[in-house]
C-alpha positions in Angstrom: 37.7 30.7 76.7 37.5 34.4 76.0 36.1 35.6 72.8 36.0 39.2 71.6 33.1 41.0 70.2 34.2 43.4 67.4 37.7 42.8 68.6 37.1 44.9 71.7 37.1 44.0 75.3 35.6 45.9 78.2 38.5 47.9 79.8 37.8 46.5 83.3 37.8 43.0 81.8 41.1 43.7 80.1 42.6 45.1 83.4 41.5 42.0 85.3 43.0 39.6 82.8 46.3 41.6 82.7 46.4 41.3 86.5 45.5 37.7 86.5 48.4 36.8 84.1 50.7 39.5 85.3 54.1 39.5 83.5 52.7 37.5 80.6 49.6 39.2 79.3 49.4 42.8 78.4 46.5 45.0 77.0 48.0 48.3 78.0 51.3 50.0 79.2 52.0 52.2 82.2 49.0 54.6 82.6 51.4 57.2 84.3 53.5 57.7 81.1 52.2 59.4 78.0 53.3 56.6 75.6 51.3 55.0 72.9 52.2 52.0 70.7 51.1 51.6 67.1 50.8 47.9 66.2 50.0 46.3 62.8 48.7 42.7 62.4 48.5 40.0 59.7 51.3 41.1 57.3 53.6 41.4 55.8 52.1 42.0 52.3 53.1 43.7 49.1 50.5 46.4 49.0 49.7 47.9 52.4 52.8 47.1 54.6 55.2 49.1 52.3 52.8 52.1 52.4 52.6 52.0 56.1 56.4 51.7 56.5 56.9 54.7 54.3 54.6 56.8 56.4 56.2 55.7 59.6 59.6 56.4 58.1 58.6 60.0 57.0 57.1 60.6 60.5 60.0 59.1 62.4 57.6 56.7 64.3 58.6 53.3 65.6 55.8 50.6 65.6 55.4 46.9 66.2 54.4 44.4 63.5 52.8 41.1 64.5 53.6 38.9 61.5 52.0 35.8 60.2 54.6 33.2 59.3 53.0 32.3 56.0 53.0 35.9 54.9 56.6 36.4 56.1 57.6 33.4 53.9 55.8 35.1 50.9 57.2 38.6 51.5 60.7 38.2 53.0 61.9 41.5 51.6 59.1 43.5 53.3 59.8 41.7 56.6 63.5 42.6 56.2 62.5 46.2 55.7 60.5 46.2 58.9 63.5 45.0 60.8 66.0 47.3 59.0 63.8 50.4 59.7 64.0 49.7 63.5 60.4 48.4 64.1 59.7 45.7 66.6 58.4 42.4 65.4 56.0 40.0 67.1 54.8 36.5 66.3 51.1 36.2 65.2 51.1 32.4 64.3 51.7 30.6 61.1 48.3 31.0 59.3 46.1 32.8 61.7 44.1 30.0 63.2 42.3 30.3 66.5 44.7 28.8 69.0 42.0 27.7 71.4 40.9 25.1 68.8 44.4 23.6 68.5 46.1 20.8 70.3 49.2 21.5 72.3 51.4 20.2 69.5 49.6 22.1 66.8 49.9 25.4 68.9 53.6 24.8 69.4 54.1 24.2 65.7 52.2 27.4 64.8 54.5 29.4 67.1 57.8 27.7 66.4 57.3 27.7 62.5 56.7 31.4 62.6 59.5 32.0 65.1 61.9 30.1 62.8 60.7 32.0 59.7 61.3 35.4 61.4 64.7 34.4 62.6 65.6 33.0 59.1 64.7 36.2 57.4 65.8 38.8 60.0 68.2 37.0 62.3 66.0 38.1 65.1 64.1 36.0 67.7 61.0 37.7 69.0 59.5 37.2 72.5 56.2 38.9 71.7 53.1 37.1 70.6 49.5 38.3 69.7 46.8 35.7 69.6 44.8 35.6 66.3 41.4 37.3 66.9 42.5 38.0 70.4 41.2 34.6 71.3 42.8 32.6 74.1 42.1 30.5 77.2 44.4 29.8 80.3 45.9 26.7 78.5 46.9 29.0 75.6 48.4 31.6 77.9 50.4 28.9 79.8 51.7 27.3 76.6 52.8 30.6 75.2 54.5 31.5 78.5 56.3 28.1 78.5 57.5 28.9 74.9 59.1 32.1 76.2 56.6 34.6 74.9 54.8 37.7 76.3 51.3 37.9 75.0 50.4 41.4 73.8 46.8 42.2 72.9 45.4 45.8 72.5 43.4 48.6 74.2 42.2 50.3 71.1 41.0 48.6 67.9 40.5 51.2 65.1 38.0 48.9 63.3 40.1 49.3 60.1 38.8 46.0 58.8 35.2 46.9 59.5 34.6 49.4 56.6 35.3 52.5 58.6 36.2 55.7 56.7 39.2 57.8 57.6 37.3 60.2 59.9 35.6 57.3 61.7 39.1 55.8 62.4 40.4 59.0 63.7 37.3 59.4 65.9 37.9 56.0 67.5 41.5 56.7 68.3 40.8 60.3 69.7 37.9 59.0 71.8 39.6 56.0 73.3 43.3 57.0 73.6 44.9 57.4 77.0 48.5 57.0 78.4 49.7 53.5 77.7 47.4 52.7 74.9 48.2 49.9 72.4 46.6 50.6 69.1 45.6 47.7 66.9 45.6 48.2 63.1 46.3 45.9 60.2 48.8 45.8 57.4 47.3 43.2 55.2 43.8 43.2 53.7 41.7 40.2 52.5 39.6 42.4 50.2 41.0 45.0 47.7 40.9 48.5 49.0 39.9 47.3 52.5 42.7 49.2 54.3 42.8 52.4 52.1 41.1 54.5 54.8 43.4 53.1 57.5 46.5 54.2 55.5 45.0 57.6 54.8 44.2 58.1 58.6 47.7 57.0 59.8 49.6 60.3 59.2 46.7 62.2 60.9 46.6 59.8 63.9 50.4 60.4 64.4 50.0 64.2 64.1 47.0 64.4 66.3 48.4 62.3 69.1 51.8 64.1 68.9 49.8 67.4 69.3 48.3 66.0 72.4 51.8 65.3 73.8 52.0 61.5 73.2 55.3 59.8 72.4 55.2 56.8 70.1 57.1 53.7 71.3 57.3 50.0 70.4 55.4 47.4 72.4 58.6 46.3 74.1 59.1 49.6 75.6 55.5 50.3 76.6 55.1 47.1 78.6 58.4 47.5 80.4 
């Protein structure tokens, strides 16, 4: 089993894992192309997801939302908006449990239930999956592969759930960004105000990376 410390993984470890599960597991896109992918986990919700969508719309930026089935069921209109505004959608399990602690049948139910909910609301079947907490082992990867999914983790975590302020979030991105980066952020908080700084930082992340020549793309494009 692999467990992340502070949601981050040593770049060399990530590269080795991506090579080991080539074609199924991704931490980063092509390092030769100046693409970057914004990804948002754990939503949708009725507070932060709409704010994030408005910023992305105003900036003309596509993103990828890894949605929790239980949240999709609670906020179907927000998930519909994600789809209607042209963003990619990925599966993030039904209720965000660590998949390494589940039986094969339980894991399949987590995936299929969310898959069905996404399809019911949007008419779309996703083939992208992000593991809760970034936690997996070889059995989980093989199960997800057999279910038809590509597993997409991340190369940059903004620490937006760790109490970072706007400038600290911007510093993380600017320090760690490189061509092919997949950036992890969140669009649902468990504590009121938890993602205020993340939302405040988002327009500046977009402006600063564009000024450096980066193009924003969905996960589907960055891993092609």
